Every structure is written in C-alpha cells, then in structure tokens.
C-alpha positions as a LaTeX table, in Angstrom:
\begin{tabular}{lrrr}
\hline
Residue & $x$ (\AA) & $y$ (\AA) & $z$ (\AA) \\
\hline
Met1 & $-25.15$ & $-27.02$ & $-118.95$ \\
Ser2 & $-24.95$ & $-23.41$ & $-120.10$ \\
Thr3 & $-26.27$ & $-20.65$ & $-117.87$ \\
Ala4 & $-28.40$ & $-17.64$ & $-118.86$ \\
Val5 & $-29.79$ & $-14.60$ & $-117.06$ \\
Val6 & $-33.12$ & $-13.00$ & $-117.95$ \\
Thr7 & $-34.29$ & $-9.79$ & $-116.28$ \\
Gly8 & $-38.00$ & $-9.05$ & $-116.40$ \\
Ala9 & $-38.53$ & $-12.82$ & $-116.33$ \\
Ala10 & $-41.84$ & $-12.89$ & $-114.46$ \\
Ser11 & $-44.04$ & $-12.04$ & $-117.44$ \\
Gly12 & $-44.30$ & $-11.14$ & $-121.10$ \\
Ile13 & $-41.23$ & $-11.28$ & $-123.31$ \\
Gly14 & $-38.93$ & $-12.01$ & $-120.37$ \\
Arg15 & $-40.98$ & $-15.05$ & $-119.37$ \\
Ala16 & $-41.08$ & $-16.25$ & $-122.99$ \\
Leu17 & $-37.29$ & $-15.86$ & $-123.24$ \\
Ala18 & $-36.80$ & $-17.82$ & $-120.02$ \\
Val19 & $-39.11$ & $-20.63$ & $-121.12$ \\
Arg20 & $-37.40$ & $-20.91$ & $-124.52$ \\
Leu21 & $-33.89$ & $-20.83$ & $-123.04$ \\
Ala22 & $-34.80$ & $-23.52$ & $-120.51$ \\
Ala23 & $-36.23$ & $-25.65$ & $-123.34$ \\
Lys24 & $-32.89$ & $-25.25$ & $-125.14$ \\
Gly25 & $-31.08$ & $-26.61$ & $-122.09$ \\
Tyr26 & $-29.98$ & $-23.44$ & $-120.31$ \\
Arg27 & $-30.03$ & $-23.10$ & $-116.54$ \\
Val28 & $-31.87$ & $-19.78$ & $-116.32$ \\
His29 & $-31.50$ & $-17.19$ & $-113.57$ \\
Leu30 & $-34.94$ & $-15.54$ & $-113.45$ \\
Ala31 & $-34.71$ & $-11.94$ & $-112.24$ \\
Asp32 & $-37.64$ & $-9.62$ & $-111.61$ \\
Val33 & $-39.06$ & $-7.22$ & $-109.02$ \\
Val34 & $-41.88$ & $-9.72$ & $-108.46$ \\
Ala35 & $-41.63$ & $-13.36$ & $-107.42$ \\
Thr36 & $-40.20$ & $-15.87$ & $-109.92$ \\
Glu37 & $-40.06$ & $-18.91$ & $-107.61$ \\
Glu38 & $-42.97$ & $-20.71$ & $-109.26$ \\
Leu39 & $-41.50$ & $-20.27$ & $-112.75$ \\
Ala40 & $-38.07$ & $-21.28$ & $-111.46$ \\
Thr41 & $-39.53$ & $-24.51$ & $-110.09$ \\
Glu42 & $-41.30$ & $-25.17$ & $-113.38$ \\
Leu43 & $-38.16$ & $-24.55$ & $-115.46$ \\
Gly44 & $-35.49$ & $-25.83$ & $-113.10$ \\
Gly45 & $-34.15$ & $-22.28$ & $-112.91$ \\
Val46 & $-32.93$ & $-19.97$ & $-110.17$ \\
Pro47 & $-35.26$ & $-17.22$ & $-108.86$ \\
His48 & $-33.96$ & $-13.75$ & $-107.97$ \\
Arg49 & $-35.85$ & $-10.73$ & $-106.60$ \\
Val50 & $-34.06$ & $-7.90$ & $-108.42$ \\
Asp51 & $-34.75$ & $-4.23$ & $-109.09$ \\
Val52 & $-32.57$ & $-3.44$ & $-112.12$ \\
Thr53 & $-32.40$ & 0.23 & $-111.10$ \\
Arg54 & $-30.55$ & $-0.73$ & $-107.89$ \\
Pro55 & $-26.82$ & $-1.34$ & $-108.40$ \\
Asp56 & $-26.60$ & $-3.59$ & $-105.33$ \\
Asp57 & $-29.35$ & $-5.85$ & $-106.71$ \\
Met58 & $-27.60$ & $-6.10$ & $-110.08$ \\
Ala59 & $-24.23$ & $-6.78$ & $-108.46$ \\
Ala60 & $-25.76$ & $-9.59$ & $-106.38$ \\
Leu61 & $-27.35$ & $-11.07$ & $-109.52$ \\
Ala62 & $-24.04$ & $-10.90$ & $-111.37$ \\
Asp63 & $-22.28$ & $-12.64$ & $-108.48$ \\
Ala64 & $-24.93$ & $-15.39$ & $-108.37$ \\
Ala65 & $-24.81$ & $-15.93$ & $-112.14$ \\
Arg66 & $-21.07$ & $-15.51$ & $-112.60$ \\
Asp67 & $-20.93$ & $-18.43$ & $-115.05$ \\
Ala68 & $-23.62$ & $-17.00$ & $-117.39$ \\
Cys69 & $-22.77$ & $-17.12$ & $-121.08$ \\
Leu70 & $-25.98$ & $-15.34$ & $-122.13$ \\
Val71 & $-27.54$ & $-12.28$ & $-120.49$ \\
Cys72 & $-30.91$ & $-10.88$ & $-121.61$ \\
Leu73 & $-31.38$ & $-7.43$ & $-120.06$ \\
Asn74 & $-35.09$ & $-7.40$ & $-120.81$ \\
Ala75 & $-36.61$ & $-5.63$ & $-117.80$ \\
Gly76 & $-38.63$ & $-2.53$ & $-118.56$ \\
Val77 & $-37.79$ & 0.57 & $-116.56$ \\
Leu78 & $-40.31$ & 3.39 & $-116.20$ \\
Gly79 & $-39.23$ & 6.93 & $-115.48$ \\
Arg80 & $-35.79$ & 8.44 & $-115.04$ \\
Thr81 & $-33.17$ & 6.12 & $-113.57$ \\
Met82 & $-29.48$ & 6.60 & $-114.41$ \\
Gly83 & $-29.59$ & 9.17 & $-117.21$ \\
Arg84 & $-29.45$ & 8.50 & $-120.95$ \\
Pro85 & $-30.44$ & 4.95 & $-122.08$ \\
Gly86 & $-26.98$ & 4.30 & $-123.58$ \\
Arg87 & $-25.30$ & 5.07 & $-120.30$ \\
Arg88 & $-27.74$ & 2.82 & $-118.44$ \\
Met89 & $-27.04$ & $-0.11$ & $-120.79$ \\
Arg90 & $-23.26$ & 0.36 & $-120.67$ \\
Arg91 & $-23.35$ & 0.46 & $-116.88$ \\
Ser92 & $-25.57$ & $-2.60$ & $-116.66$ \\
Gly93 & $-23.48$ & $-4.55$ & $-119.16$ \\
Ser94 & $-19.91$ & $-3.61$ & $-118.39$ \\
Gly95 & $-20.35$ & $-2.79$ & $-114.73$ \\
Tyr96 & $-22.10$ & $-5.97$ & $-113.71$ \\
Phe97 & $-21.67$ & $-8.64$ & $-116.33$ \\
Gly98 & $-18.37$ & $-7.62$ & $-117.92$ \\
Ser99 & $-19.64$ & $-7.24$ & $-121.49$ \\
Thr100 & $-19.88$ & $-4.26$ & $-123.81$ \\
\hline
\end{tabular}
C-alpha cells in the first residue's frame, strides 16, 4: 500500500484530497492543527496534530510518514511565518520530506 501525507486534512480541499487518496488505496497521514482522529478512523488513515509553521511538528510528521510517496502540502497559513512563500515551500519540501 502506498502512503500519502495531506496537511490541512481536517476540512475543505485537504479533506477532499485525503478522501480521494484513501479511495485510491493510499494510507493517508492526516495532518492539521485541529483533530483528524474521526476522519482517520473513517479512512483507515493516521491522524496527526500538526502546526505547519512549527519546524518540530513538521519534522515529527516527516519521521512518522517516512515511507510517503506523495505529499500534499495543502495547509493554509495566515500571516507572516518564515518569509517569502518560495522560501517557506523549499524549507517545507526539502527540509522535511526531502523533495524539491
């Protein structure tokens, strides 16, 4: 079974991505700042309480989902976090999940 990670998985587009990936046979790691346990139970996924603006949270998620072949960095971030959006995406991708 392939593994996927979806941030912002509790609602909206993130939830829709998680539902679709689970239907396609992925084991989905559901990451959000709010609870995802109920959705994880429904989809057979793995819940994670994650704030994507916190490097320690993202590192823990990356460790837990080390075998992920698909990562959807979908979480919305309001306000200033780590500087320019490009820098934020590069840090999230290469720093935690080893992609560019």
